[in-house]
C-alpha positions in Angstrom: 0.0 0.0 0.0 1.4 3.4 -1.0 0.1 6.4 0.9 -0.3 9.7 -1.0 1.0 11.6 2.0 4.0 10.9 4.1 4.7 14.2 5.8 2.3 16.4 7.8 3.0 19.5 5.7 2.2 17.6 2.5 -0.9 16.1 4.0 -2.3 19.6 4.8 -1.2 21.1 1.5 -4.2 22.0 -0.6 -6.8 21.5 2.1 -9.4 24.2 2.6 -9.0 26.3 5.7 -11.9 24.6 7.5 -10.5 21.1 6.6 -7.1 22.0 8.0 -8.7 23.5 11.2 -10.8 20.4 11.7 -7.8 18.1 11.1 -5.7 20.0 13.6 -8.6 20.0 16.1 -8.8 16.2 15.8 -5.0 15.6 16.4 -5.0 18.1 19.2 -7.1 15.6 21.2 -7.2 12.4 19.2 -10.5 11.4 20.6 -12.1 8.0 20.0 -15.3 9.7 18.7 -15.3 12.9 16.6 -18.4 14.5 15.0 -17.7 16.9 12.1 -20.6 19.0 10.8 -20.0 20.7 7.4 -22.5 22.0 5.0 -23.1 19.9 1.9 -20.5 20.7 -0.8 -17.8 21.8 1.7 -15.6 18.7 1.2 -16.3 16.3 4.1 -15.0 13.4 2.1 -11.6 15.0 1.5 -11.3 15.8 5.2 -12.2 12.3 6.3 -9.8 10.6 3.9 -7.0 12.9 4.8 -7.6 12.0 8.5 -7.8 8.3 7.6 -4.5 8.4 5.6 -2.8 10.1 8.6 -4.0 7.5 11.1 -2.9 4.6 8.8 0.5 6.2 8.3 0.9 6.5 12.1 -0.3 2.8 12.5 -3.0 4.1 14.9 -5.4 2.0 12.8 -5.0 -1.0 10.4 -8.4 -0.9 8.7 -11.1 1.4 7.5 -14.9 0.9 7.4 -17.0 3.5 5.6 -20.8 3.4 6.3 -23.0 5.2 3.7 -26.7 5.8 3.1 -26.8 4.3 -0.5 -25.1 1.8 -2.8 -24.0 4.5 -5.1 -22.1 6.3 -2.3 -20.1 3.2 -1.5 -18.6 3.3 -5.0 -18.1 7.1 -4.8 -16.2 6.7 -1.5 -14.1 3.9 -2.8 -13.1 6.0 -5.8 -12.2 8.9 -3.6 -10.2 6.7 -1.2 -8.2 5.3 -4.1 -6.8 8.8 -4.7 -5.4 8.7 -1.2 -3.8 5.3 -1.7 -6.5 3.7 0.5 -8.0 0.5 -1.2 -11.6 0.2 -0.2 -13.9 -2.7 -1.4 -17.3 -1.2 -2.3 -18.7 -4.6 -3.4 -18.4 -6.3 -0.1 -21.5 -8.4 0.7 -22.6 -9.7 4.1 -21.3 -13.2 4.6 -18.3 -12.9 2.2 -15.8 -13.6 5.0 -12.2 -12.2 5.0 -11.2 -9.4 2.7 -8.6 -9.8 0.0 -5.2 -8.7 1.3 -4.9 -5.7 -1.0 -8.0 -4.1 0.6 -7.6 -1.8 3.6 -11.3 -1.9 4.3 -14.9 -1.9 3.0 -17.7 0.5 2.2 -21.1 -0.7 3.4 -24.6 0.8 3.8 -26.5 1.4 7.0 -29.1 -1.1 5.9 -26.3 -3.7 5.3 -25.0 -3.2 8.8 -28.6 -3.5 10.3 -29.1 -6.8 8.5 -26.1 -8.5 10.1 -24.5 -6.4 12.9 -22.5 -9.2 14.5 -20.7 -9.9 11.2 -19.5 -6.3 11.1 -18.6 -6.4 14.8 -16.4 -9.4 14.2 -14.6 -7.6 11.4 -14.2 -4.5 13.6 -12.7 -6.6 16.4 -10.3 -8.4 14.1 -8.2 -5.3 13.3 -7.9 -1.8 14.8 -10.5 0.0 12.7 -11.5 3.5 11.9 -15.2 3.7 11.1 -16.3 6.7 9.0 -20.1 7.3 9.3 -21.1 9.3 6.2 -24.2 11.3 6.9 -24.4 9.8 10.4 -27.9 11.1 11.0 -29.1 8.1 9.0 -28.0 5.9 11.9 -31.0 7.3 13.8 -33.5 6.6 11.0 -35.0 3.7 13.0 -34.4 2.6 16.5 -33.3 -0.9 15.2 -30.8 0.8 12.9 -29.2 2.7 15.7 -29.0 -0.4 17.9 -27.4 -2.3 15.1 -24.8 0.4 14.3 -23.9 0.6 18.0 -23.6 -3.2 18.3 -21.5 -3.5 15.2 -19.0 -0.7 15.8 -18.8 -0.4 19.6 -15.3 -2.1 19.5 -13.9 0.3 16.9 -10.6 2.0 17.7 -11.7 5.3 16.2 -15.0 6.6 14.9 -15.4 9.6 12.7 -19.0 10.9 12.2 -19.8 13.2 9.3 -23.0 15.1 8.5 -24.2 18.1 6.6 -27.5 18.1 8.4 -27.3 17.2 12.1 -31.0 17.7 12.7 -34.0 15.5 12.8 -37.6 16.0 13.9 -37.7 12.7 15.7 -36.2 11.8 19.1 -34.1 8.8 18.1 -30.5 9.3 19.4 -27.7 9.0 16.9 -25.2 6.4 18.0 -21.8 7.6 19.2 -23.0 11.3 19.2 -22.8 13.2 22.5 -25.9 15.1 23.7 -25.7 18.0 26.2 -28.6 19.2 28.2 -29.5 22.9 27.7 -31.1 25.2 30.3 -34.5 24.0 29.3 -33.6 20.4 30.0 -33.6 19.5 26.3 -30.7 17.3 25.1 -29.0 18.7 22.0 -26.3 17.0 19.9 -22.7 18.3 20.6 -20.2 18.4 17.7 -16.5 18.6 17.7 -16.2 20.8 14.7 -18.8 22.7 12.7 -18.7 24.6 9.4 -22.0 26.0 8.3 -23.4 27.3 5.0 -23.0 30.9 5.9 -19.2 30.8 6.6 -18.7 28.4 3.6 -20.5 30.9 1.4 -18.3 33.8 2.8 -15.2 31.7 2.1 -16.3 30.9 -1.5 -16.4 27.2 -0.7 -20.0 26.8 -1.8 -22.2 28.5 -4.3 -25.0 31.0 -3.4 -28.5 29.8 -4.3 -31.3 31.8 -5.8 -34.7 30.1 -5.3 -37.5 30.6 -7.9 -40.9 29.9 -6.5 -44.0 29.4 -8.7 -47.6 29.6 -7.8 -50.7 28.9 -9.9 -54.3 27.8 -10.2 -55.0 24.2 -9.4 -58.2 22.3 -10.1 -58.9 18.6 -9.5 -61.7 16.0 -9.2 -61.9 13.8 -6.1 -62.8 10.1 -6.1 -66.3 11.2 -5.1 -66.6 13.3 -8.3 -66.4 16.7 -6.6 -64.4 19.4 -8.4 -62.2 21.4 -6.2 -59.9 24.4 -6.9 -57.1 26.2 -5.0 -54.3 28.6 -5.7 -50.9 27.4 -4.8 -49.1 30.1 -2.9 -52.1 31.3 -1.0 -53.2 30.2 2.6 -54.7 26.7 2.4 -55.7 23.9 4.7 -53.2 21.1 5.1 -55.3 18.8 2.9 -56.0 21.4 0.2 -52.3 22.3 0.1 -51.2 18.6 -0.3 -53.7 18.1 -3.1 -52.8 21.4 -4.9 -49.1 20.5 -4.5 -49.7 17.1 -6.1 -51.7 18.6 -8.9 -48.8 21.0 -9.6 -46.4 18.1 -9.9 -48.7 16.1 -12.1 -47.0 15.7 -15.5 -50.4 16.0 -17.2 -50.8 19.6 -16.0 -49.2 22.8 -17.3 -47.5 23.8 -14.0 -44.6 21.4 -14.2 -44.3 22.0 -18.0 -43.9 25.7 -17.5 -41.5 25.4 -14.6 -39.3 22.9 -16.5 -39.3 25.3 -19.5 -38.3 28.2 -17.3 -35.6 26.1 -15.6 -34.3 25.1 -19.0 -34.2 28.8 -20.1 -32.2 29.5 -17.0 -29.8 26.6 -17.8 -29.3 28.0 -21.3 -28.2 31.4 -19.8 -25.8 29.7 -17.4 -24.3 27.6 -20.2 -23.4 30.7 -22.0 -20.6 31.2 -19.5 -20.3 27.6 -18.1 -20.8 25.3 -21.2 -21.0 22.0 -19.2 -23.5 23.3 -16.6 -26.2 20.7 -15.9 -29.6 20.5 -14.4 -31.3 18.0 -12.0 -35.0 17.4 -11.5 -35.8 15.6 -8.3 -39.0 13.7 -8.8 -41.4 11.9 -6.4 -41.7 8.6 -8.1 -40.6 6.6 -11.2 -43.6 7.3 -13.3 -43.3 11.1 -12.8 -39.5 10.9 -13.4 -40.0 9.3 -16.8 -42.8 11.7 -17.7 -40.6 14.7 -16.8 -37.9 13.3 -19.0 -40.4 13.2 -21.9 -41.3 16.8 -21.3 -37.7 17.9 -21.3 -37.2 16.1 -24.6 -40.1 18.1 -26.0 -38.5 21.3 -24.6 -34.9 20.7 -25.6 -35.1 18.2 -28.4 -32.6 16.0 -26.4 -33.1 13.1 -24.0 -32.5 13.4 -20.3 -30.6 10.9 -18.1 -33.2 9.1 -15.9 -31.9 7.6 -12.7 -34.3 5.3 -10.8 -33.7 3.9 -7.3 -34.1 0.2 -8.3 -31.9 0.5 -11.5 -28.7 -1.6 -11.1 -27.0 0.8 -13.6 -27.9 3.9 -11.6 -24.3 4.5 -10.4 -23.0 4.1 -14.0 -25.6 6.5 -15.3 -24.7 9.1 -12.6 -21.0 8.8 -13.4 -21.6 9.1 -17.2 -23.7 12.2 -16.6 -21.1 13.7 -14.3 -18.4 13.3 -17.0 -20.6 14.5 -19.9 -21.9 17.9 -20.9 -25.6 16.7 -21.1 -28.2 19.2 -20.0 -30.6 17.3 -17.7 -30.7 14.4 -15.3 -34.1 13.4 -13.7 -34.0 11.2 -10.6 -36.2 9.9 -7.9 -35.3 11.1 -4.4 -32.3 8.9 -4.0 -30.0 11.5 -5.7 -30.8 14.1 -3.1 -28.0 13.1 -0.8 -24.3 12.7 -1.1 -24.1 12.4 -4.9 -21.3 14.6 -6.1 -22.0 16.1 -9.6 -20.3 19.5 -9.3 -21.6 20.7 -12.7 -25.2 20.8 -11.4 -26.2 24.4 -11.3 -29.9 24.4 -12.0 -32.4 22.3 -10.1 -36.2 21.6 -10.0 -37.6 20.5 -6.7 -40.5 18.4 -8.1 -41.2 16.2 -5.1 -43.7 16.5 -2.3 -41.2 15.5 0.3 -41.2 18.3 2.9 -38.7 17.5 5.6 -36.0 20.1 6.4 -33.4 17.4 6.3 -34.4 16.3 2.8 -34.7 19.8 1.5 -31.2 20.8 2.8 -29.6 17.6 1.3 -31.4 18.2 -2.0 -30.2 21.8 -2.3 -26.8 20.5 -1.4 -26.5 18.9 -4.8 -26.2 22.4 -6.4 -23.8 24.2 -4.1 -20.5 22.4 -5.0 -18.4 25.2 -6.3 -15.8 24.7 -9.0 -14.7 28.4 -9.7 -15.6 31.7 -8.3 -18.7 33.4 -9.7 -20.8 30.3 -10.0 -24.3 30.4 -8.3 -27.1 28.0 -8.4 -30.8 28.4 -9.3 -33.4 26.1 -7.7 -37.1 26.1 -8.9 -39.8 25.0 -6.5 -43.5 25.3 -5.8 -44.8 28.2 -3.6 -45.4 26.0 -0.6 -45.0 27.8 2.8 -42.7 25.1 4.3 -40.3 25.1 1.3 -40.3 28.9 1.2 -39.4 28.9 4.9 -36.5 26.4 4.3 -35.3 28.4 1.3 -35.3 31.7 3.4 -33.3 30.1 6.2 -30.5 28.5 4.3 -27.9 30.1 6.6 -29.6 29.2 9.9 -27.7 26.7 12.1 -29.8 23.6 13.1 -29.1 20.9 15.5 -30.7 17.6 16.7 -32.7 17.9 19.9 -34.0 15.0 21.9 -36.8 15.1 24.5 -38.9 17.6 22.7 -42.6 17.0 21.8 -43.6 16.8 18.2 -45.5 19.8 16.9 -49.2 19.4 15.9 -49.4 17.7 12.5 -45.7 16.9 12.6 -44.6 13.3 11.8 -41.5 11.6 13.1 -38.5 12.1 10.8 -37.9 8.4 10.6 -41.3 7.8 9.1 -40.8 10.5 6.5 -37.3 9.4 5.6 -38.3 5.7 5.3 -41.0 6.9 2.9 -38.4 9.0 1.0 -36.1 6.0 0.5 -38.9 3.6 -0.3 -39.1 2.3 -3.9 -41.5 4.7 -5.8 -42.2 3.0 -9.1 -46.0 2.8 -8.8 -48.7 4.7 -6.9 -49.2 3.5 -3.3 -52.0 1.2 -2.3 -55.0 3.4 -1.8 -53.5 6.2 -3.8 -54.7 4.9 -7.2 -56.5 7.9 -8.7 -57.5 9.5 -5.4 -58.2 12.5 -7.6 -57.8 13.5 -11.2 -55.9 16.7 -12.1 -58.1 18.9 -14.2 -55.9 21.9 -14.5 -52.5 23.1 -13.1 -51.3 26.5 -14.4 -48.0 28.1 -13.3 -47.1 31.7 -12.6 -43.9 33.1 -11.3 -44.5 34.1 -7.6 -41.2 35.3 -6.1 -37.5 34.7 -5.8 -35.6 34.3 -2.6 -31.9 35.2 -2.3 -29.7 35.8 0.7 -32.6 36.0 3.1 -34.5 38.5 0.9 -37.6 38.2 -1.2 -38.1 39.6 -4.7 -41.7 39.4 -6.0 -44.3 37.9 -3.7 -47.2 39.8 -5.3 -45.6 43.2 -5.2 -46.1 45.2 -8.4 -42.8 46.9 -7.9 -40.8 43.7 -8.0 -38.6 42.3 -10.8 -40.3 40.0 -13.4 -39.6 36.3 -14.0 -37.4 37.1 -17.0 -35.2 39.3 -14.9 -34.2 36.3 -12.9 -34.0 33.8 -15.7 -31.7 36.1 -17.6 -29.2 36.8 -14.8 -25.6 36.4 -16.1 -24.2 32.9 -15.5 -21.2 34.1 -13.5 -21.7 36.6 -10.7 -20.1 36.9 -7.2 -22.6 36.7 -4.3 -22.5 40.4 -3.6 -23.0 41.1 -7.3 -26.1 39.0 -7.4 -27.5 40.9 -4.4 -26.6 44.3 -5.9 -28.2 43.4 -9.3 -31.4 42.2 -7.8 -31.7 45.2 -5.5 -31.0 47.5 -8.4 -33.7 45.9 -10.5 -36.2 46.1 -7.7 -35.3 49.8 -7.2 -35.9 50.4 -10.9 -39.3 48.7 -10.7 -40.2 50.9 -7.8 -39.1 54.0 -9.7 -41.3 53.1 -12.6 -44.2 52.4 -10.3 -43.9 55.9 -8.8 -44.6 57.4 -12.2 -48.2 56.2 -11.9 -50.7 57.2 -9.2 -50.4 54.9 -6.3 -53.2 54.3 -3.8 -52.1 53.9 -0.2 -53.7 52.7 3.0 -54.5 49.4 4.6 -57.6 48.8 2.5 -55.6 48.4 -0.7 -54.5 44.8 0.2 -58.0 43.8 1.1 -59.4 45.3 -2.1 -56.8 43.4 -4.2 -57.6 40.2 -2.4 -61.3 40.6 -3.1 -60.7 41.5 -6.7 -58.5 38.4 -7.2 -61.3 36.3 -5.8 -63.8 37.9 -8.1 -61.6 37.5 -11.1 -60.9 33.8 -10.3 -64.7 33.2 -9.9 -65.3 34.8 -13.3 -62.5 32.8 -14.9 -64.1 29.6 -13.4 -67.5 30.5 -14.9 -65.9 31.3 -18.2 -64.1 27.9 -18.1 -67.4 26.1 -17.6 -69.0 28.0 -20.5 -66.1 27.6 -23.0 -64.1 24.6 -21.7 -60.9 26.6 -21.9 -58.4 25.8 -19.0 -58.2 28.4 -16.3 -54.5 29.1 -17.1 -55.2 29.8 -20.7 -58.0 32.2 -19.8 -55.6 34.1 -17.4 -53.0 34.2 -20.2 -55.5 35.6 -22.7 -56.6 38.3 -20.2 -52.9 39.3 -19.7 -52.4 39.4 -23.4 -55.5 41.6 -23.9 -54.9 43.9 -20.9 -51.2 43.7 -20.3 -49.5 43.5 -16.9 -47.9 40.7 -14.8 -49.5 37.5 -13.5 -52.4 37.9 -11.1 -50.1 37.4 -8.1 -48.2 40.6 -9.0 -51.0 42.5 -10.7 -52.2 45.9 -9.3 -55.7 46.7 -8.3 -56.2 48.7 -11.6 -54.8 45.8 -13.7 -57.2 43.3 -12.1 -60.2 45.6 -12.6 -59.2 45.9 -16.3 -59.2 42.1 -16.6 -62.6 41.8 -14.8 -64.1 44.3 -17.3 -62.5 42.5 -20.2 -63.9 39.1 -19.1 -67.4 40.6 -18.6 -67.1 42.1 -22.1 -66.3 38.7 -23.5 -69.3 37.2 -21.6 -71.7 39.7 -23.3 -70.3 39.0 -26.7 -68.0 42.0 -27.0 -64.4 41.9 -28.3 
């Protein structure tokens, strides 16, 4: 075995500042357990393998076991370890027995460990072993998993736990992680080194992200035959929101088609300066993933790489896409975590998974920076939970035990098991629970650096202002450009008379309701989709989508629609 590094100064050369600081913090104490929290895209793999190479060179350990969430990540870790002169077997199966002599260790999944913990315990006891837990929060996905991980690796000489998201909404403790009680008596996880998104962004280690949120009119028919309608982006009950969200993601509706087209326009702009930039659509299930790929072919004239969780060639497809300059990859939720495709710069969040952990990991696919000036664009539905996550990218989170679940909140392990479950067909009981009748899309708002641009304000930049942003901009340049465009919009708005007072908002809300009612009546009379009617009204009267339209603009559309109803032009 030839190690890449033989001297300390060589080992640290080329490391990012945080990686060097974490490395030095580790060897200052050399603890048996060490938890490093670093935002997705910051380089946890490089830090961990630098540490492993040093421990092997010092003969502190003789073997390495890497525990990952997915099969694909086993191969990814083995490839990365090879660059450090560490031979890892990613194909190791439970029950294979002793490793070939040329291997220093294995890469296994959490599920693999849970299936046979004693086998892995015996391996760990046989040689002084460093265990690297990749995304260690998965060890708490189920109580049985945590118990299996603890049983298998309790004898390990050293344990290094890594995560980009050390928070869960359940109360399952993560094995080998310390918890400290705060002044309220709540136990919170304690890490040895932390490097969050905000400092990583300031250091230029990750890309900034601009979120593009889309609302729209949704209409569906229930199993009972009732027709219901709701507007995504406006206050809704939990059930109505879930169904409107599902209607938006339905490939048969226009919402996802417009959002994919907008995302592709953004990707085209980015590729003007970064020719190999790629996009990723994260889908809810296999059927939708394939349908989205067909839509992208219609938009671009080219096929998209489709990665499904039960596809034995998934790892090969991801690697081929990584090394190509193809435009789009469409994947079910399995690609949301750990997959390293640095050229991904545009994303579409086309899944109904709504946990903070999943959202953070999904966005993490787009923040891996290659050169200064890159920034990512992520398109998503105007769902309050997602908008909250997007607006709090820089907030530090942690894993707290002993806290009661909020009303309507489900344990994280249930949601994550659902997210990992094979999604190739609708669930039992979900076969046609409703039929999507219409799903139109309108640009709602953009979120960047904690600020909102849009959100129904007539003095906000339009959709095209964001889609046409230059492909390479420093974070402060993005903020300056957006602020300047918003100021320009306000200046233009001041040229026209502006009504003030608290009643304006209420009048606009009532007018929107009146217009939507008239559009519904016109739909029943003509059979035209709601979205098409709104588009025709905008074409006839001018102005932005209804979410951004002023009181005068909505009144004009109401008058125009009434003119049509009476036979006028």
